[in-house]
C-alpha positions in Angstrom: 1.2 -15.9 -21.6 1.4 -12.1 -21.0 1.8 -11.4 -17.3 1.4 -7.6 -17.3 -1.6 -5.5 -18.1 -1.2 -1.7 -18.4 -4.3 0.4 -17.6 -4.5 4.2 -17.9 -7.0 6.9 -17.2 -7.9 9.2 -20.0 -5.4 12.0 -19.2 -2.6 9.4 -18.7 -3.5 7.7 -22.0 -3.3 11.1 -23.8 0.0 11.7 -22.2 1.4 8.3 -23.4 0.1 9.0 -26.9 1.9 12.3 -27.1 4.9 11.8 -25.0 5.4 8.1 -24.3 6.4 7.3 -20.8 9.6 8.4 -19.3 10.8 8.4 -15.6 10.8 12.2 -15.3 7.0 12.1 -16.0 6.3 10.4 -12.7 5.1 12.5 -9.8 3.4 10.0 -7.5 3.6 6.2 -6.6 1.0 4.8 -4.5 1.3 1.5 -2.5 -1.9 -0.3 -1.7 -2.9 -2.3 1.4 -3.5 -5.9 0.6 -1.2 -8.0 2.7 0.6 -10.9 1.0 -0.8 -9.8 -2.4 1.9 -7.2 -2.4 4.4 -9.8 -2.8 3.6 -9.9 -6.5 4.9 -6.4 -6.9 8.5 -7.1 -5.6 10.1 -7.4 -9.1 8.3 -4.3 -10.3 9.4 -2.3 -7.2 13.0 -3.3 -7.7 13.0 -2.4 -11.4 11.1 1.0 -11.0 13.1 2.2 -7.9 16.4 0.5 -8.6 16.8 1.1 -12.2 14.1 3.2 -14.1 13.4 6.1 -11.8 17.1 6.6 -11.1 17.4 7.9 -14.7 15.5 11.1 -13.6 15.9 13.8 -10.9 12.4 15.1 -10.0 10.9 14.8 -6.6 8.3 11.9 -6.3 5.7 11.5 -3.7 5.4 7.9 -2.3 2.1 7.2 -0.6 1.5 3.9 1.2 -1.0 2.1 3.4 -0.3 -1.2 5.3 2.1 -3.3 3.2 2.1 -0.5 0.7 3.6 1.8 3.4 6.3 -0.8 4.1 7.1 -1.0 0.4 7.2 2.8 0.0 9.4 3.3 3.0 11.7 0.7 1.8 12.0 2.5 -1.6 13.5 5.4 0.5 16.4 3.4 1.8 19.9 3.4 0.4 20.5 0.5 -1.9 16.6 -0.1 -2.2 17.1 -3.2 -4.4 18.7 -5.1 -1.6 16.2 -3.6 0.8 13.2 -4.9 -1.3 14.9 -8.3 -1.5 15.0 -8.4 2.2 11.4 -7.2 2.6 10.3 -10.0 0.3 12.3 -12.6 2.3 11.1 -11.3 5.7 7.4 -11.1 4.8 7.5 -14.6 3.2 9.1 -16.2 6.1 7.0 -14.6 8.9 5.5 -17.2 11.1 3.6 -17.2 14.4 3.3 -20.1 16.7 0.5 -20.1 19.4 2.0 -19.7 23.0 1.9 -22.9 25.2 -1.7 -23.6 26.2 -3.2 -21.5 23.5 -4.9 -22.7 20.3 -4.5 -19.4 18.4 -1.9 -16.7 18.0 -3.1 -13.6 19.9 -3.1 -10.1 18.5 -0.8 -9.0 21.2 1.7 -11.7 20.1 1.5 -10.7 16.5 1.9 -7.0 17.3 4.9 -7.7 19.4 6.6 -9.9 16.8 5.8 -7.4 14.0 7.1 -4.5 16.0 10.4 -6.4 16.5 10.6 -7.2 12.8 10.2 -3.6 11.9 12.9 -2.6 14.3 15.2 -5.1 12.9 14.5 -3.9 9.4 14.6 -0.1 9.9 16.7 0.1 13.0 19.5 2.7 12.5 18.1 3.5 9.0 15.1 5.7 9.7 17.1 8.8 8.8 17.6 7.3 5.2 13.8 6.9 4.8 13.2 10.5 5.9 16.0 12.2 4.1 15.9 10.7 0.6 17.0 13.5 -1.8 14.0 12.9 -4.2 11.4 10.7 -2.5 8.8 12.1 -0.1 7.2 9.5 2.1 3.6 9.6 3.2 2.3 6.9 5.5 -1.5 6.4 5.7 -3.2 5.4 9.0 -6.7 5.2 10.2 -7.5 6.9 13.6 -10.5 5.8 15.7 -13.0 8.4 16.7 -15.6 8.4 19.5 -16.2 4.7 20.6 -13.1 3.7 18.5 -10.9 6.3 20.2 -9.4 3.7 22.4 -9.2 -0.1 21.7 -11.5 -2.0 23.9 -12.7 -5.7 24.1 -16.3 -4.8 23.7 -16.5 -1.2 22.3 -14.1 -1.9 19.5 -16.1 -4.7 17.8 -19.3 -2.6 18.3 -17.5 0.4 16.8 -16.4 -1.5 13.7 -19.9 -2.8 13.3 -21.2 0.7 13.3 -18.5 1.8 10.9 -19.4 -1.0 8.5 -23.1 0.0 8.5 -22.4 3.7 8.1 -19.9 3.0 5.3 -22.5 0.9 3.4 -24.7 4.0 3.4 -22.1 6.6 2.5 -18.3 6.5 2.4 -18.3 9.9 4.0 -20.3 8.6 6.9 -17.3 6.3 7.7 -15.6 9.5 8.9 -17.8 9.6 11.9 -16.0 6.5 13.1 -12.5 6.7 11.6 -10.4 9.4 10.1 -7.5 9.3 7.6 -4.2 10.5 9.3 -1.3 10.8 7.0 2.2 11.0 8.3 4.4 12.9 5.7 8.2 13.2 5.8 10.3 16.3 5.0 7.4 18.7 5.5 5.8 17.6 2.3 2.3 18.6 1.5 -0.2 15.9 0.7 -0.1 15.0 -3.0 -3.8 14.7 -3.3 -6.9 16.6 -2.6 -8.2 15.4 0.8 -11.7 16.9 0.7 -13.2 13.5 -0.2 -12.8 12.2 3.4 -12.0 13.4 7.0 -8.2 13.8 7.0 -5.5 15.0 9.2 -1.8 15.6 8.1 1.0 15.0 10.5 4.7 15.3 10.2 6.7 12.0 9.9 9.8 12.1 12.1 12.3 9.8 13.6 10.3 9.8 16.8 7.1 8.6 15.3 8.3 6.7 12.2 8.0 3.2 13.9 4.7 3.6 15.5 3.2 5.2 12.4 4.4 2.4 10.2 3.3 -0.3 12.6 -0.2 1.4 12.8 -0.5 1.5 9.1 -0.1 -2.2 9.1 -2.2 -3.1 12.1 -5.2 -5.0 10.8 -8.1 -4.7 13.4 -8.4 -7.8 15.7 -5.3 -9.5 14.0 -2.9 -6.9 15.6 -3.4 -4.5 18.4 -4.0 -0.8 17.6 -1.1 1.7 18.2 -2.1 4.3 20.6 -1.0 7.9 21.0 1.6 8.3 18.3 4.1 11.1 19.2 3.2 14.3 17.4 -0.2 13.2 16.4 -3.7 13.6 17.9 -4.2 11.0 20.8 -6.1 7.9 20.1 -6.0 4.5 18.6 -4.4 4.0 15.2 -5.2 1.1 12.9 -4.4 -0.1 9.3 -4.4 2.7 6.8 -6.3 0.3 4.3 -9.4 0.6 6.5 -10.1 4.2 5.2 -7.9 3.9 2.1 -7.6 0.2 1.0 -6.2 0.9 -2.5 -5.6 4.7 -2.2 -8.4 5.7 -4.6 -7.5 9.4 -4.0 -8.0 12.6 -5.9 -4.5 12.6 -7.6 -5.9 14.9 -10.3 -6.2 18.0 -8.0 -4.6 20.9 -9.5 -1.2 22.1 -8.1 0.1 25.6 -8.9 -2.4 25.9 -11.7 -1.5 22.8 -13.6 -2.4 19.1 -13.5 -0.2 16.9 -11.4 2.4 14.6 -13.0 1.6 11.0 -13.9 0.6 8.7 -11.1 2.3 5.3 -11.7 0.5 2.6 -9.7 2.0 -0.9 -9.4 -1.0 -2.8 -8.2 -2.1 -6.4 -7.8 -5.4 -5.9 -9.7 -7.0 -3.4 -12.1 -9.7 -2.1 -9.8 -8.8 0.6 -7.1 -11.1 0.0 -4.2 -11.6 3.0 -2.0 -11.8 1.5 1.5 -11.3 -1.9 3.2 -15.0 -1.9 4.1 -15.9 -1.3 0.4 -14.5 -4.7 -0.7 -18.0 -6.3 -0.9 -19.6 -3.1 -2.3 -18.9 -3.7 -5.9 -20.5 -0.5 -7.1 -17.6 1.3 -5.5 -15.0 -0.5 -7.5 -15.3 1.4 -10.7 -13.1 4.1 -12.1 -13.7 7.9 -11.2 -12.1 11.1 -12.4 -9.7 10.8 -9.4 -7.7 8.4 -11.5 -7.6 10.3 -14.8 -3.8 10.8 -14.5 -3.1 7.3 -13.2 -1.3 4.3 -14.9 -2.1 1.0 -13.2 0.4 -1.9 -13.7 -1.6 -5.0 -12.7 -1.2 -8.8 -13.4 -3.2 -10.4 -16.2 -6.0 -12.3 -14.4 -5.4 -15.2 -16.8 -1.7 -15.2 -15.9 -2.7 -15.2 -12.2 -4.4 -18.6 -12.8 -1.1 -20.1 -13.6 0.4 -19.3 -10.1 0.4 -21.9 -7.3 -3.3 -22.4 -6.3 -4.4 -20.4 -9.3 -4.3 -17.2 -7.3 -2.2 -14.4 -5.7 -0.8 -15.0 -2.2 -3.3 -13.9 0.4 -4.0 -13.9 4.1 -6.0 -17.1 3.8 -2.8 -18.8 3.2 -1.8 -18.5 6.8 -4.8 -20.7 7.7 -4.5 -23.0 4.7 -1.0 -23.9 5.5 -1.3 -23.4 9.3 1.9 -24.7 10.7 3.2 -25.9 7.4 5.7 -22.9 7.1 7.7 -24.6 4.4 4.7 -25.2 2.3 3.5 -21.6 2.5 7.1 -20.4 1.9 7.3 -22.5 -1.2 4.1 -21.2 -2.9 4.8 -17.6 -2.0 8.4 -17.7 -3.2 7.1 -19.3 -6.5 4.5 -16.5 -7.0 7.1 -13.8 -6.2 9.6 -15.4 -8.6 7.0 -15.7 -11.4 6.2 -11.9 -11.0 9.6 -11.1 -12.6 7.8 -11.6 -15.9 5.7 -8.5 -15.1 8.8 -6.4 -14.5 10.4 -7.7 -17.7 7.4 -6.9 -19.7 7.1 -3.3 -18.3 10.8 -2.8 -19.2 10.2 -3.9 -22.7 7.1 -1.8 -23.1 8.9 1.3 -21.9 11.4 0.9 -24.7 8.5 1.1 -27.2 5.5 2.5 -25.3 2.7 1.5 -27.7 -0.7 3.1 -26.9 -2.3 0.0 -28.5 -1.0 -2.2 -25.6 -2.7 0.1 -23.0 -6.1 -0.8 -21.6 -8.6 1.8 -20.2 -9.1 1.9 -16.5 
């Protein structure tokens, strides 16, 4: 069974029809939030960054939220293939035991352990991520406003309840509770038009790399917010997926009078959902002109049914397997290994990029 489906916006499809798809055509690669679902993209990441893109020389903007930020930062490291292999191993084997006398793992405990894992992963290598000769890293976070400005036992749940209700009325209204803060390396400009949502741009430095990356992965209530990141406005910072779950951004904004390059999007599904609070709002899951220049590489839903449990790895697996670490590791490794078929099929398609094999977004 075919594992990979290739979807393209109208301008991207016209580009493929006229030029095919070569590594020098790529200008942006987004990395979505989605937790363990991102494990399915490991083989594609290793192929794209370790083999295919290395055949070109242009600058590429890498934009990530949550696990997508971890993936994009990893792409900027020397010997990225080995780094991606370690990321996959570390993510699959993460495990948290409740402290003595506690029934559940606390957010403080998870945040502390996660911070240590990031330090072990990137310690001594931050300069690699920030000085890559071609890749410009952008880490997306969500900064609380007003009642969400500081994390609080009572105010934070109330604030997120207000954010949920406001977002249901209008995505822009969510900006009254949370704003998008993007940390960009090497003085790079944002590779998208940010007028769709309240946004701040901040420089990504060695001094704020770790807290920015941890903030981008800090799911509310599961982890603690990261407060007062150096070089950025004061306040509480959470998972970048809250404001930008799948980075449904205006990549088609003009740059120097011409359309931007192709946006190549390895994703774990066809739909590009705007914000985390939009997951249940199906009417916001459709395509928009923002994605006209985008090519989405996603697993075939029928192929996904052949994976362990008939689904992608997800956060529910932490509860399903509870303390059965070996059981969860087994099914997650099996899914990540099976995903090699997606990378193989993409490589085969690139050799003969037939338009007939491309689906519309």
